C-alpha positions as CSV (number, residue, x, y, z in Angstrom):
1,M,118.2,53.9,125.7
2,I,119.9,57.4,124.6
3,L,120.1,57.2,120.9
4,M,123.0,59.6,119.4
5,L,122.7,61.1,115.8
6,A,122.4,64.5,113.7
7,G,118.4,64.7,112.8
8,F,119.0,66.7,108.6
9,T,121.8,66.4,106.5
10,R,122.2,68.5,102.6
11,T,124.5,66.6,100.6
12,N,125.9,65.9,97.0
13,H,127.0,62.4,97.8
14,R,124.4,59.7,96.8
15,Q,126.6,57.0,99.7
16,V,126.0,58.0,102.9
17,E,126.4,56.2,105.8
18,I,123.8,55.8,108.7
19,S,125.8,56.1,112.1
20,G,125.3,56.7,116.1
21,R,125.2,55.0,119.7
22,A,122.6,53.2,121.3
23,I,122.6,53.4,125.2
24,G,121.4,50.0,126.3
25,A,120.2,48.8,123.7
26,E,120.2,45.2,121.9
27,H,120.1,45.7,118.4
28,V,119.6,48.8,116.0
29,K,117.1,48.6,113.1
30,I,117.3,51.2,110.4
31,N,113.5,51.4,108.3
32,G,112.8,47.9,109.8
33,A,116.1,46.5,108.6
34,P,119.1,45.4,111.0
35,A,121.8,47.3,111.1
36,D,125.7,46.7,112.2
37,F,125.7,47.0,116.2
38,D,128.2,46.9,118.1
39,T,127.0,45.8,122.2
40,E,130.0,46.9,123.4
41,S,130.5,50.3,121.8
42,Y,126.7,50.5,121.5
43,V,127.8,52.2,118.0
44,F,125.6,50.7,114.9
45,S,125.9,51.8,111.1
46,A,124.6,51.1,108.0
47,D,125.3,52.2,104.2
48,Y,122.4,53.8,101.9
49,L,122.2,55.4,98.9
50,L,120.2,57.7,98.3
51,N,117.4,59.1,96.3
52,E,117.4,62.4,94.3
53,G,115.9,64.8,96.9
54,F,114.7,64.2,100.5
55,N,115.4,60.5,102.1
56,T,113.9,59.7,105.7
57,F,115.5,57.1,108.0
58,V,113.4,55.9,110.9
59,I,116.0,54.5,113.3
60,T,114.7,51.6,116.3
61,A,116.5,50.8,119.3
62,V,115.6,47.8,120.7
63,D,116.6,46.8,124.0
64,T,116.5,43.0,126.3
65,M,113.6,44.1,127.7
66,Q,111.8,45.1,124.2
67,N,111.9,48.4,125.0
68,A,111.9,50.5,122.1
69,S,113.4,53.7,121.2
70,T,113.4,55.9,117.7
71,A,115.2,58.5,115.9
72,V,114.7,59.8,113.0
73,K,117.2,60.8,110.1
74,V,116.4,63.2,107.5
75,Y,119.2,63.6,104.0
76,N,118.6,65.8,101.7
77,Y,120.1,64.3,98.5
78,D,120.6,67.5,96.0
79,I,122.9,67.0,92.9
80,R,120.7,70.6,90.8
81,P,123.5,73.6,90.5
82,P,122.4,76.6,90.9
83,K,120.5,78.1,88.2
84,L,121.7,81.5,86.1
85,T,119.2,83.9,85.0
86,F,119.8,86.4,82.2
87,T,116.8,89.0,83.1
88,H,117.6,90.0,79.1
89,K,120.0,88.2,76.4
90,L,123.0,88.9,76.1
91,P,124.0,90.6,72.6
92,E,125.9,88.3,69.8
93,L,127.2,91.6,68.3
94,T,127.4,95.2,69.3
95,N,129.5,98.2,69.6
96,K,128.5,98.9,72.2
97,S,132.1,99.0,74.6
98,V,129.8,98.2,77.8
99,I,127.5,96.1,78.4
100,D,125.2,95.4,81.5
101,I,124.6,92.1,83.0
102,D,121.2,91.3,85.1
103,L,121.3,87.8,86.4
104,R,119.5,86.0,89.4
105,T,120.4,83.0,91.1
106,E,120.1,81.1,94.0
107,S,121.2,83.2,97.0
108,G,124.5,83.2,99.0
109,A,125.6,81.0,95.3
110,V,129.5,81.8,94.7
111,V,129.1,83.9,91.3
112,S,132.2,84.6,89.1
113,L,132.4,85.8,85.6
114,N,136.0,84.9,84.1
115,N,137.1,83.8,87.7
116,V,136.0,87.2,89.1
117,K,133.8,87.0,91.8
118,L,130.5,88.9,91.9
119,D,127.9,89.9,94.3
120,N,125.4,87.7,95.6
121,A,124.1,88.5,98.6
122,S,120.3,88.4,97.4
123,G,120.6,86.5,94.5
124,F,120.2,89.0,92.3
125,I,123.3,90.6,90.4
126,E,123.6,93.4,89.0
127,Y,127.2,94.4,86.7
128,R,128.7,96.4,83.8
129,Y,131.2,94.2,81.9
130,N,134.6,96.4,79.5
131,L,134.4,94.2,76.3
132,K,137.3,94.5,74.2
133,P,137.6,95.1,70.3
134,G,137.0,91.6,68.8
135,L,135.5,88.5,70.8
136,N,134.9,88.4,74.2
137,I,134.3,85.4,75.9
138,L,132.2,85.7,79.3
139,D,132.5,82.5,81.5
140,F,130.1,82.3,84.0
141,R,130.2,80.1,87.0
142,A,127.8,79.5,89.8
143,A,128.5,77.5,92.8
144,D,126.3,76.4,96.5
145,E,127.7,75.3,99.5
146,L,128.1,71.9,98.3
147,G,130.0,72.3,95.5
148,N,127.5,72.1,93.0
149,E,128.4,74.0,89.9
150,T,126.6,76.1,87.2
151,E,128.6,77.0,84.1
152,V,127.2,79.2,81.1
153,R,129.7,80.5,78.1
154,Y,128.5,83.6,76.3
155,G,130.5,84.5,73.6
156,V,129.9,88.7,73.1
157,E,132.1,90.4,69.3
158,Y,132.2,94.2,69.9
159,D,132.9,96.2,66.1
160,N,132.9,99.6,66.3
161,I,134.3,100.3,63.1
162,P,132.1,101.6,60.4
163,P,131.3,99.8,57.2
164,V,133.1,100.0,54.1
165,Y,131.4,100.9,51.0
166,K,132.8,102.3,47.6
167,I,129.7,104.4,44.9
168,I,131.5,103.5,41.5
169,T,128.6,105.5,40.1
170,P,128.6,108.5,39.6
171,K,132.1,109.8,40.4
172,Q,132.8,113.0,43.3
173,M,132.0,116.2,40.2
174,G,131.6,113.8,38.0
175,I,129.5,115.3,34.7
176,Y,127.0,113.7,32.9
177,F,125.1,114.4,29.7
178,S,121.8,112.2,31.0
179,Q,119.3,113.5,33.6
180,R,118.8,110.0,34.2
181,L,121.3,108.1,35.9
182,T,121.6,104.6,38.0
183,I,123.5,104.4,40.7
184,V,125.9,102.0,41.6
185,G,127.7,100.7,44.8
186,H,129.4,97.8,46.2
187,T,130.0,97.0,50.3
188,D,131.5,94.6,52.0
189,D,130.1,94.5,55.6
190,A,127.3,96.7,55.5
191,E,124.0,95.5,56.6
192,H,121.7,98.2,54.7
193,I,122.7,100.7,52.2
194,F,120.4,104.3,52.8
195,I,120.8,106.7,49.3
196,D,118.1,110.0,50.6
197,G,116.5,108.2,52.8
198,T,115.5,105.1,50.7
199,E,117.3,101.8,51.7
200,L,118.1,99.6,48.2
201,F,118.8,96.0,48.5
202,I,122.4,94.2,48.5
203,D,122.9,91.3,47.0
204,K,124.6,88.9,47.8
205,Y,128.0,90.0,46.2
206,G,127.6,93.0,48.0
207,N,126.2,95.0,45.1
208,F,123.9,97.6,45.2
209,K,122.0,100.0,42.5
210,L,119.5,102.4,42.6
211,S,117.9,104.3,39.2
212,R,117.2,107.8,39.3
213,S,116.4,110.7,37.2
214,F,118.3,114.4,38.1
215,P,117.9,117.9,37.4
216,Y,120.0,119.8,35.0
217,G,122.8,121.0,37.2
218,L,125.1,120.4,40.5
219,N,123.5,117.3,42.3
220,Y,124.0,115.2,45.1
221,I,123.1,112.4,46.9
222,K,123.6,111.1,50.8
223,V,124.7,107.6,51.6
224,R,124.3,106.1,54.7
225,A,125.2,102.3,55.4
226,V,124.9,100.8,58.6
227,D,126.7,97.5,59.2
228,K,125.2,94.3,61.8
229,A,126.8,96.1,64.8
230,G,124.6,99.0,64.7
231,N,127.9,101.5,63.4
232,S,127.1,103.7,60.5
233,S,129.0,106.1,57.7
234,E,127.5,109.1,55.8
235,K,128.6,110.6,52.6
236,S,127.9,112.6,50.1
237,V,128.4,112.6,46.5
238,S,128.8,115.9,43.8
239,F,128.1,115.5,40.6
240,L,127.2,118.0,37.3
241,I,124.4,117.4,34.8
242,K,124.6,118.5,31.5
243,K,123.2,119.3,28.8
244,A,124.0,116.6,26.3
245,K,124.6,119.8,23.4
246,A,125.9,123.1,23.4
247,P,124.9,126.1,21.1
248,A,127.1,125.5,18.4
249,G,130.9,127.3,18.3
250,K,129.8,128.8,21.7
251,G,129.7,125.4,24.4
252,F,128.4,126.1,27.7
253,I,129.6,127.3,31.4
254,Y,129.1,126.2,34.6
255,S,130.4,128.3,37.5
256,G,128.1,127.2,40.4
257,D,130.6,124.5,42.1
258,T,131.6,126.2,45.5
259,I,135.7,124.4,46.3
260,Y,136.2,124.7,50.5
261,T,140.0,123.6,51.0
262,K,142.7,124.0,54.0
263,V,145.2,122.7,51.6
264,P,146.4,125.7,48.6
265,H,146.4,122.9,45.7
266,Y,143.0,121.1,45.0
267,N,142.3,118.0,42.7
268,L,139.0,118.5,40.3
269,T,138.6,114.4,39.4
270,G,135.4,113.1,38.1
271,E,134.3,111.3,33.8
272,M,132.1,112.9,30.9
273,Q,130.7,111.8,27.8
274,S,133.0,110.6,25.0
275,G,133.3,113.2,22.4
276,Y,133.4,116.2,25.2
277,S,135.8,118.3,26.2
278,M,135.9,120.9,29.0
279,S,138.4,123.5,30.4
280,V,138.9,125.0,34.1
281,D,139.8,129.4,33.7
282,S,140.7,128.2,30.2
283,A,142.7,125.9,31.0
284,A,142.3,123.0,28.3
285,V,141.3,119.9,30.9
286,H,142.0,116.3,28.4
287,P,140.2,113.1,29.5
288,D,141.4,109.3,29.6
289,K,139.8,107.6,27.1
290,A,136.9,106.3,29.2
291,G,136.4,109.6,29.9
292,R,138.5,110.2,33.3
293,Y,139.4,113.3,34.0
294,K,141.5,115.0,37.0
295,F,143.2,118.5,36.8
296,P,145.1,120.5,39.8
297,I,143.5,123.7,41.0
298,K,145.7,126.1,43.0
299,I,144.0,127.6,45.5
300,K,144.6,131.6,45.4
301,G,144.7,132.7,48.7
302,E,141.8,132.0,51.9
303,G,138.5,132.1,51.2
304,E,135.9,131.2,48.8
305,H,136.8,130.4,45.2
306,K,134.5,129.8,41.4
307,Y,136.1,128.2,38.5
308,R,134.0,128.9,35.2
309,I,134.1,124.7,33.9
310,K,133.4,124.8,30.0
311,V,132.1,122.4,28.4
312,Y,132.2,121.6,24.7
313,E,131.8,118.7,21.6
314,D,134.5,118.4,20.8
315,N,135.6,119.9,16.7
316,K,132.9,122.3,17.7
């Protein structure tokens, strides 16, 4: 007798038909159960439901003289999709325009990213992906030779815009008459705020503040903001601390500020304590009721210029 059938088959179909030819046989059994058998064509067949993993079937053909011949048919019922393993987690938020993707999967599996096929000759894949501003959806798919498929989706937001914030107090080039000053500010999107290297607490409304003492004269603070993506922005705020009282009838003079500008006009702005007035090079400056002032200065040619700023008590 001759049994004609393949020995090993890998499949992801649970129901299979075991068939073949047993020439000269009288009947055929598969794992001890009779199979359908045509004695004229010697073709046998039977349907089976596979269990996941390896399934072994022993086919026995017996002729009229009770001589027996056997063959073994093995099915590997494989419905497991190929795994996609990332060696490092992809960021949810980044300020970098390119991210490195490093993943592992079955050798030979067809892997794609957003429908673009990736090279997977060895099961190790390294790929650089260019992000667009905003939310990027990364759709990874891997399929084996049977059609089992894995899909993994990631969302990566690319944000390269520096955080926005403002310093409410002190004003740029503001004039104050107390050495103890509370720095007050607000931000909508900064995760961290630093003033001269010291991190400040940001409340749920985006407000932050810091009380510090400053020496008399010109002072400045350096403010740095960092958002969740790692973007940062910096600015410096300069302001003047003056003594609360000037000598009677004399006032006092500050002339230490240097202005650098590429345009022929400059607006000197700031705020000062009520009850005081000021002048710039003998020209009167009139603050509003809140103490805010704005004084246009015409730059006298290129180079460094100093201006005499006089602050005095009203009615003195």
